[in-house]
N, C-alpha and C positions, 0 to 999 in steps of 0.2 A: 204263414207258410204258403208257398205257391207250388203249383203243379206244372211241369213241362213234360211234354211227350214228343217223341220223334215218329209217332205212329200215324200222322196224317189226319188227326181228328179235327173236325170243324163243325160249326153250326150248320144246320141244313140250309139256313138263309145266307150263308157265306159262300163265296166262290170256292169250289173244290181246288185242291192242289193240282198242279199241271202234271198229268200223267202221260202226256204226249211227248214231252221233252225227255229224251233219253238221258240227259244230264241231271234231271231232277228239277226241283222247284225250291229255291232258297228262301222263299217267303215264309211268313208265319201267320197264324190266326190267333187273335185274342179271344178268349172265352170267358165271359162274365161268370163269377162264382155262383150266381143264383140260377144258372142255366139248368133246366131239367135235362137229365141225360137222354131223355126221349127226343130231344131236339138236336142231338149230336149225331154225327155220322163219320165214317172213315173213307177217305179218298187216298188209297195207297195200294198199288198193284204188286209191290215187291216183297210182300210177306203174306202168310196165311193169317187173316184176322177173323176167321170164322168164330172162334171163341169170344173175341171182343165184340163181334156183331150181336151175339146173344146176350152178353153182359159187358158193357163198356167199361165197367170198373176193373176188369182184368187188365186193361191197358191204361185207362184214364180214371183213376179211382177217386173221382170227385165226391161221390156219395160217401165213400169211406172216410175221406178227409173231414167232411161235414160231421159225420158221426164222432170222429175222434175229438173234434172241437167241442161238440155238444157234451161229451162225457169228460171234458177237461184233460184229455190225454195230450193234446197239443194246444198251442196258443191259437190266435185268430187266423182263420183261413183268409188268404188275400182276396181282394175284390175281383181279381182277374187272373187268368191262367193262360198258358201259351202252348201252341202246337206247331210243330215243324214236320216236314216230310224228311225222313231219315235217309233217303236215297239222293245224295248230291255228289256230282262228279265234275271234273274238269274245271273250267273257269268259274263255275257257279260256287265252288268252294270259297273262292275269294269274296264273292258277294255275301255268302253266309257269314264268314268270319269277320269281314270288315264292315258290313252294313247291317244285316238283319239281327245278328246276335247282339251287337252293341246296342241296338234299339231296345231289345228286350231287357238287357242288363240295365240300361238307363231307367226303364219303367219299373223294374224290380227295386232299384235303389230309391226311386221316387216314392214307391209304396212302402219303403222301409221293411222289405221282406228280409227276414234273417235266416230262412231255410227254404230250400227248394227240393221237391221230390221229382227226380228225373225218371221217366218211364220210357226206356228205349223200346223200339219195335223190332 
């Protein structure tokens, strides 16, 4: 199982999503499954993420997935997960649909992921 969010979550060591472009940022961030949630942050100015800032599992439930796997409620958690910025407009929609989303789909197929939990922001 893989986790995908449109909440602008990323590793603190990764470049944040571009909040200066009014059309958004069609890129994505890959998040390794063993990442401690304390090393994650949110770069997104288009929604109130104050609750997620206090407990990232509200938006990106990586710890909850690990628990479900541990208790045998779900199969194996994928080795990597993905984050997008949910605010995409104009010509960047084409980039998202025709470039970045297919890249993530290819990676999910490569990893033999059979289920994805999408958490929109």
